[in-house]
N, C-alpha and C positions, 0 to 999 in steps of 0.2 A: 942697445937696447933706450926705452926711449925715457928723455929728461922731464923730472917732474918738478913742481914747486917744492921747495925743503919745507920740509915739516920740523917745527918746534917742536916739537913734544909729543911721545908716542907712549902710550900706556897700553900692557898686553894683560889678560887675564891668563891667570895659571895653567888654564889648559890653551892657549892661542900662543900662549911662549913657546908650550914643547912643541906645538904644530910647528911654529919658528926654526926650532933646534932641529927638529927630525928633517926640514924641506929645506934647508941650510946644509944637512946632513948630502940629501939627496943631489942636490944641484952641482957640493960640489962634487961628488962619484959623478957626474954627468960630464965638469969641469976635467979633470982627471981623465976621464973616458978618453978626451977631446972633442965632444959631440956640441961642446960652443964655438961660434961663429958671431961675428961682426952681424947675420941676420937671424938669428934667433934667440937671440937670450930674452927676452919679454915672454918668448913661449914653452921656453925652459925655467924658467920663475916660473909658469903658471903649472906647471907639468909637474914638477919640485913639491908645491904646495896640492896640488890634488892626488898625488899623492900618497902624499904626507896626511891629509885628511882622511882617504881611506884608510891607511892602518892606523889611523886613531879610530877610526867606526868598527871596523874591524877587528881592533886590539878589546874594543870596552863590549862587542858580543861575545866576544868572545871569552872574557874575565868579567868575574861577578867582584867587585870592590867590596868593602863593611860600609858599605853607605846605602846601596841598593838595595830593592826589597824583591825576594827571589817567590818567584808562583809556582816553580815548581814545585809537583804533589801535592798542590791545594785545587781542592773543586774546581772546574771550567779549565781548568788550563790545558 
């Protein structure tokens, strides 16, 4: 993994925090499965985040929450 400058403070929005939690679980599963080595840590972090975002998008597409407006059954939809 490439060492980067330390970050003094990090502020995440709730949706970003949810993606971080999912990505950390995916990354942990990859580590538990023996997929992590010295050469691929950055790649696995990137993969974990991409998969977490993909899961979030699919969840958003599949589930309509109370705050979202449905166009099902309306004219022109």
